[in-house]
PAZAPA-4460 file (N, C-alpha, C; in steps of 0.05 Angstrom, whole numbers, plus 32768, in hexadecimal, padded with zeros to 4 digits):
% residues 174
    n_x    n_y    n_z   ca_x   ca_y   ca_z    c_x    c_y    c_z   seq   type   mol
   800D   7FEB   8002   7FFF   8002   7FFF   800C   801C   8004     1      L     A
   802C   8020   8010   8031   802B   8016   8042   8032   7FF5     2      A     A
   8051   8022   7FE8   8062   801F   7FD2   804D   802E   7FC2     3      D     A
   8030   8029   7FB9   801E   802E   7FA9   8012   8052   7FA8     4      A     A
   8019   8057   7FC6   8018   8070   7FD0   8033   8082   7FCA     5      L     A
   804C   806E   7FCC   8062   8083   7FCA   806C   808D   7FE8     6      G     A
   8060   8080   7FF6   8062   8091   801A   806F   8076   802C     7      V     A
   8084   8080   8041   808A   8070   8055   8072   805D   8067     8      S     A
   8082   804A   8073   806D   803E   8084   8075   8048   80A8     9      V     A
   8060   804D   80B2   806D   804D   80D0   8059   803C   80E2    10      A     A
   8067   8037   80F6   8053   8020   810C   805A   8031   8129    11      A     A
   8045   8025   8137   8041   8032   814C   8041   801E   8166    12      V     A
   8050   8022   8170   805E   8006   8186   8051   8011   81A3    13      L     A
   8042   8006   81B5   8039   8012   81CD   803B   7FFF   81E3    14      I     A
   8046   8005   81F4   8049   7FF1   820B   805D   7FF9   8220    15      G     A
   8065   7FE8   8233   8080   7FE7   8246   8093   7FD8   8235    16      E     A
   80A7   7FE0   8242   80C6   7FD0   823C   80BF   7FC0   8223    17      N     A
   80BE   7FCD   8209   80C0   7FBD   81F2   80D3   7FB5   81E3    18      L     A
   80F3   7FBC   81EE   8103   7FAF   81E1   810E   7FB0   81CA    19      G     A
   810C   7F99   81BD   8114   7F9E   81A4   80FF   7F98   818C    20      G     A
   80E4   7FA9   8194   80CC   7FA7   8182   80D0   7FBC   8176    21      A     A
   80DB   7FCE   8173   80E1   7FE2   8165   80F2   7FD8   814A    22      A     A
   810C   7FD2   8153   811B   7FC7   813E   810A   7FAB   8128    23      A     A
   80FB   7F9E   8138   80E9   7F85   8125   80D9   7F93   811D    24      Q     A
   80CB   7FA6   811E   80B1   7FB3   8110   80C9   7FC5   80F8    25      A     A
   80DF   7FCE   80FD   80EA   7FD8   80E0   80FA   7FC4   80CD    26      I     A
   8101   7FAA   80D9   810B   7F92   80CD   80F2   7F8A   80B5    27      A     A
   80D4   7F8C   80C9   80C3   7F7C   80BD   80B8   7F93   80A4    28      A     A
   80C5   7FAC   80A1   80B9   7FBF   8088   80B3   7FDB   8091    29      G     A
   80B7   7FE3   80B3   80AB   7FFA   80BF   80C5   8010   80B6    30      A     A
   80BB   8026   80A7   80D3   803B   809D   80D2   804D   80BE    31      D     A
   80C4   8052   80CB   80C9   8062   80E7   80B3   8050   80F9    32      R     A
   80C1   8051   810D   80A9   8046   812B   80AA   805A   813D    33      V     A
   808F   8062   8144   808A   8071   8159   8085   805D   8175    34      H     A
   8093   8062   8184   8096   8054   81A0   808D   805E   81B6    35      L     A
   8078   8058   81C0   806D   8065   81DB   806E   8052   81ED    36      A     A
   807F   8050   8200   8082   803E   8218   8088   8057   822C    37      E     A
   806E   8041   8245   806D   804C   825F   8058   8039   826E    38      H     A
   8067   8040   8287   8055   802D   8296   803C   8024   829B    39      P     A
   8032   803E   8291   8017   8040   829B   8008   802E   827F    40      G     A
   8017   8029   8265   8010   801B   8252   8019   7FFB   8250    41      L     A
   801D   7FF6   8263   8029   7FDA   826A   8011   7FC7   825E    42      R     A
   7FFE   7FCD   8272   7FDB   7FB8   8269   7FCD   7FC8   8254    43      V     A
   7FC6   7FB4   8247   7FB6   7FC1   822F   7F9C   7FCE   8236    44      F     A
   7F8F   7FE8   8239   7F7C   7FF9   8239   7F79   8007   8226    45      L     A
   7F63   8000   8217   7F5F   8014   81FC   7F59   8036   8200    46      D     A
   7F57   8041   8212   7F54   805B   8215   7F6B   8068   8215    47      E     A
   7F7E   805D   822D   7F99   806B   822A   7FAB   8065   8208    48      P     A
   7FAD   8050   8201   7FB1   804B   81E8   7FA8   805E   81D4    49      Q     A
   7F92   805C   81D6   7F87   806D   81BA   7F8A   8089   81C2    50      A     A
   7F8E   808D   81D1   7F91   80B0   81D9   7FB2   80B8   81CC    51      A     A
   7FC0   809A   81D2   7FDC   80A5   81C8   7FDC   80A0   81AB    52      V     A
   7FCC   808C   81A3   7FCB   808A   817E   7FC1   80A3   8176    53      V     A
   7FAA   80AB   817F   7FA1   80C0   8176   7FAA   80D5   8173    54      A     A
   7FB9   80E0   8185   7FCE   80F8   8189   7FE8   80F8   817A    55      D     A
   7FEE   80E7   8170   8004   80D2   8159   7FF6   80DD   813E    56      L     A
   7FDD   80D1   813A   7FCF   80E0   8125   7FCE   80F3   811D    57      I     A
   7FBF   8108   8137   7FC2   8121   8131   7FD9   8132   8125    58      R     A
   7FF3   8127   8132   800E   8137   8130   8018   8126   8114    59      S     A
   801E   8112   8107   8026   8104   80F0   8014   8102   80D5    60      E     A
   7FFC   810E   80DE   7FE8   810F   80C8   7FE9   80FB   80B5    61      Q     A
   7FE8   80D9   80B7   7FE9   80CB   80A7   7FD3   80C3   8095    62      P     A
   7FD5   80BA   8079   7FBB   80BA   806E   7FB0   80A4   8074    63      E     A
   7FBD   808E   8078   7FA8   8075   807E   7FB9   8068   809E    64      I     A
   7FA5   805E   80AE   7FB3   8053   80C2   7FA1   802F   80C7    65      V     A
   7FAE   8024   80C9   7FAD   7FFF   80CF   7FAF   7FF3   80E0    66      L     A
   7F9E   7FE2   80E7   7F9F   7FD6   8102   7F9A   7FB9   8104    67      G     A
   7F9B   7FA6   8110   7F98   7F89   8110   7F7A   7F87   811A    68      G     A
   7F68   7F78   810C   7F4B   7F6D   8118   7F55   7F5F   8126    69      A     A
   7F63   7F68   8141   7F60   7F4F   8156   7F50   7F58   816B    70      T     A
   7F55   7F4C   8187   7F3E   7F58   818E   7F4B   7F69   81A0    71      A     A
   7F60   7F79   81A2   7F70   7F92   81A7   7F66   7FAB   8193    72      R     A
   7F6C   7FA4   817C   7F65   7FB5   8168   7F4F   7FB9   8160    73      G     A
   7F3E   7FA5   8168   7F1E   7FB4   8162   7F15   7FC1   8181    74      R     A
   7F21   7FC2   8193   7F20   7FD0   81A9   7F26   7FED   81A8    75      A     A
   7F46   7FEE   819D   7F4F   8006   8196   7F48   8019   8182    76      L     A
   7F4A   800A   8167   7F41   801B   8153   7F2A   8026   8152    77      L     A
   7F1A   8023   8152   7EFD   8034   8152   7F02   804A   8166    78      P     A
   7F04   8045   8180   7F0C   805B   819B   7F1F   8070   8189    79      R     A
   7F36   806C   8173   7F4A   8078   8165   7F37   808C   8151    80      V     A
   7F2D   807F   8140   7F1B   808E   8134   7F09   809F   813B    81      A     A
   7EFF   8096   8153   7EE2   80AE   815C   7EF6   80C1   816A    82      V     A
   7F0D   80BF   8175   7F21   80D7   8175   7F26   80DE   8168    83      L     A
   7F30   80DE   814E   7F39   80EC   8138   7F23   80F4   8124    84      V     A
   7F08   80F3   8124   7EEF   80F0   8118   7EF5   80E5   80FA    85      R     A
   7EFC   80CE   80F8   7EFC   80BF   80D9   7EE4   80AA   80E0    86      T     A
   7EE9   8098   80C3   7EDB   8082   80C5   7EEE   806B   80D2    87      G     A
   7EE9   8050   80CB   7EED   8036   80D2   7EE4   8023   80C3    88      L     A
   7EF4   8019   80B3   7EE9   7FFC   80A7   7EF5   7FE4   80B8    89      T     A
   7EE4   7FD5   80C1   7EF0   7FC3   80D0   7EEF   7FA6   80C0    90      A     A
   7F00   7F96   80CF   7F04   7F76   80C9   7F09   7F79   80A7    91      D     A
   7F17   7F88   809A   7F1F   7F83   807B   7F2F   7F6B   8076    92      C     A
   7F27   7F63   805D   7F3A   7F4A   8051   7F49   7F51   8038    93      T     A
   7F45   7F68   802E   7F56   7F79   801C   7F58   7F94   801E    94      R     A
   7F70   7F9A   8016   7F74   7FB9   8012   7F80   7FBE   7FFA    95      L     A
   7F7C   7FD7   7FE9   7F8C   7FE0   7FD6   7F86   7FF6   7FCF    96      A     A
   7F9B   8008   7FBC   7F97   8021   7FBE   7F8A   802A   7FA0    97      I     A
   7F7B   8037   7FA4   7F71   8040   7F86   7F86   804E   7F6F    98      D     A
   7F85   8044   7F64   7FA2   8052   7F4C   7F97   806F   7F4A    99      P     A
   7F7A   8071   7F42   7F79   808C   7F3A   7F79   80A1   7F53   100      D     A
   7F68   809A   7F68   7F64   80AE   7F7A   7F78   80AC   7F95   101      S     A
   7F83   809F   7F97   7F9C   8092   7FAC   7F8A   8086   7FC8   102      G     A
   7F72   8082   7FCA   7F60   807B   7FDD   7F67   8063   7FDF   103      R     A
   7F66   8059   8001   7F64   803F   8003   7F4B   802F   7FFD   104      L     A
   7F4F   801D   7FF4   7F32   800D   7FEA   7F31   7FF3   8002   105      L     A
   7F16   7FF2   8014   7F1B   7FE2   802A   7F0B   7FCD   8028   106      Q     A
   7F0C   7FB6   801D   7EFE   7FA1   8017   7EF2   7F94   8035   107      T     A
   7ED9   7F87   803A   7ED4   7F7E   8051   7EBB   7F65   804D   108      R     A
   7EB7   7F4D   805E   7E9D   7F43   8058   7E88   7F59   805B   109      P     A
   7E70   7F52   8050   7E51   7F5B   805C   7E3F   7F49   805A   110      A     A
   7E26   7F55   8060   7E13   7F39   8068   7E16   7F21   8060   111      F     A
   7E25   7F1E   807A   7E2E   7F00   8087   7E44   7EF6   807A   112      G     A
   7E59   7F03   8067   7E66   7EF5   805A   7E60   7EF1   803F   113      G     A
   7E4B   7EF5   8039   7E37   7EED   801B   7E3F   7F08   800A   114      N     A
   7E4C   7F19   8010   7E53   7F2C   8000   7E6A   7F44   8004   115      L     A
   7E80   7F45   7FF7   7E95   7F54   7FFB   7E92   7F72   7FF3   116      L     A
   7E91   7F8C   800B   7E8D   7F9D   8000   7EA9   7FAF   8005   117      A     A
   7EB3   7FC6   7FF7   7EC3   7FD0   7FF0   7EBD   7FF5   7FFE   118      T     A
   7ECC   7FF6   800D   7EC5   8012   801D   7EDC   802B   8010   119      I     A
   7ED5   8041   800E   7EED   8056   8001   7EDD   806E   801A   120      V     A
   7EF6   8077   8026   7EF0   808A   803E   7EF8   80A2   802B   121      C     A
   7EE8   80AE   8022   7EEC   80C5   800D   7EF1   80DE   8017   122      E     A
   7EEA   80E6   8033   7EE8   8104   803A   7EFA   8100   8057   123      E     A
   7EFF   80F1   8067   7F08   80F0   807D   7F29   80E3   807A   124      R     A
   7F34   80F5   808C   7F5A   80E5   8091   7F60   80E2   80B3   125      R     A
   7F69   80CC   80BB   7F76   80B6   80A5   7F5B   80A7   809C   126      P     A
   7F66   809D   8087   7F4A   8081   8084   7F60   806C   8096   127      Q     A
   7F4C   805B   80A0   7F4D   804B   80B5   7F3E   8032   80AE   128      M     A
   7F54   801C   80BD   7F4C   7FFE   80B2   7F51   7FF3   80C1   129      A     A
   7F4A   7FDD   80CC   7F50   7FC1   80D9   7F55   7FAD   80C8   130      T     A
   7F61   7F95   80C7   7F6C   7F82   80B6   7F69   7F69   80BF   131      V     A
   7F5B   7F52   80BD   7F5C   7F3E   80C4   7F82   7F2C   80C7   132      R     A
   7F83   7F24   80DC   7F9C   7F13   80DF   7F97   7EFE   80BF   133      P     A
   7FB1   7EFF   80B6   7FB5   7EEF   80A4   7FB2   7EEE   8086   134      G     A
   7F9F   7F0D   8082   7F9F   7F13   806E   7FB3   7F1F   8059   135      V     A
   7FC9   7F2C   8062   7FE0   7F2B   8055   7FF9   7F1F   805E   136      F     A
   8004   7F17   804F   8023   7F0A   8056   8033   7F17   806C   137      P     A
   8042   7F03   807D   8054   7F12   8095   8069   7F1E   807E   138      V     A
   8075   7F36   8089   808A   7F2E   8075   80A5   7F25   8084   139      P     A
   80BB   7F25   806D   80D0   7F19   8074   80E2   7F28   807E   140      V     A
   80E9   7F22   8099   80F9   7F3A   80AC   8117   7F3D   8099   141      A     A
   811A   7F5B   8096   8137   7F64   808E   8145   7F66   80A4   142      D     A
   8158   7F54   80B1   8163   7F69   80CB   8178   7F76   80C6   143      P     A
   817D   7F81   80B2   818B   7F99   80AA   8183   7FAF   80A9   144      G     A
   8168   7FAD   80A8   8159   7FC6   8093   815A   7FDD   80AA   145      R     A
   8156   7FF3   80A6   815F   8010   80B0   8148   8019   80BA   146      R     A
   8141   802E   80C7   812C   803B   80CE   8130   804C   80E7   147      G     A
   811C   8062   80E6   811E   8073   80FF   8106   806C   8116   148      A     A
   8115   806B   8127   8105   806A   8144   80FD   8084   8158   149      V     A
   80E6   808B   8158   80DF   80A3   8163   80CA   809C   8180   150      R     A
   80D5   80A3   8192   80CC   80A2   81B1   80B5   80B2   81B5   151      R     A
   809B   80AF   81BA   808D   80BB   81B7   8086   80BE   81DB   152      V     A
   8086   80DC   81E2   807D   80E7   8203   805A   80E0   81FF   153      D     A
   805C   80D1   821C   8044   80C2   8221   803A   80DC   823C   154      V     A
   802B   80E8   823E   8021   80F5   8254   8011   80EB   8261   155      S     A
   8019   80F0   8283   800E   80E2   8294   7FE9   80E1   828E   156      P     A
   7FE6   80FA   8286   7FC3   80FF   828A   7FB7   80F0   8273   157      A     A
   7FCB   80EB   825A   7FBE   80CD   8246   7FB8   80B7   8250   158      R     A
   7FBE   80B5   8262   7FBA   8098   826F   7FA5   8097   8280   159      L     A
   7F97   80A2   8281   7F7E   809E   8295   7F66   8087   8289   160      A     A
   7F5D   807E   8299   7F49   806C   8291   7F34   806E   82A2   161      S     A
   7F1B   8062   8290   7F0B   8055   82A1   7F06   8041   82B0   162      G     A
   7F1D   8032   82A4   7F23   8010   82A9   7F33   8013   82CA   163      V     A
   7F29   8001   82D3   7F41   7FF4   82E4   7F40   7FDA   82E5   164      E     A
   7F5C   7FD5   82DE   7F69   7FB5   82D6   7F69   7FAD   82F6   165      W     A
   7F5B   7F8D   82EF   7F5F   7F79   830F   7F6B   7F64   8304   166      L     A
   7F79   7F55   830D   7F88   7F3F   830B   7F85   7F29   8325   167      V     A
   7F78   7F14   831E   7F71   7F02   832C   7F65   7F0F   8345   168      A     A
   7F55   7F23   834A   7F46   7F2F   835B   7F5E   7F49   836D   169      G     A
   7F78   7F4E   8365   7F87   7F5E   8368   7F8C   7F79   8356   170      C     A
   7F8B   7F87   8360   7F93   7FA4   834D   7FAB   7FA7   833E   171      R     A
   7FAF   7FA5   832D   7FC5   7FA8   8319   7FD2   7FBD   8324   172      E     A
   7FF1   7FBB   832F   7FFC   7FDA   832F   8006   7FE6   831F   173      P     A
   8001   7FFE   8324   8007   8014   8311   801F   8021   830C   174      R     A
***
């Protein structure tokens, strides 16, 4: 998709102690990695992570934002889309770039899987979609590939959540 548009690929990694994950993302094809590490992001909570991603979208102005149609992606990306005031096509099984307009063509099953619908976001940006796992081949890692890593400042105010994490009846330490 990036090649069709002539743009670079950026990845967003969110969590705590992500170690070599940025290098792995670059080896897999990312040109840039935005690394948001903070102890408050150790446990997945969609509210704080959505705030971090929405802030990045506002500052970086990407044309397209993609995420996995996994449990986390299905919780996170709709919230991000609301925060940045754009649409989201969920559970895509095919993505392509329209050669005339440069818009993302987002194809997903409809009507119980009996029909495939291709959705185009004509007005809002970024164009956002979640993609089902296994739709695209896993890229072959190139450990010699180079890219940029940008550490994202995570404001403690962005970590606020209405959810309290409990583990086996014990509060998760913050």
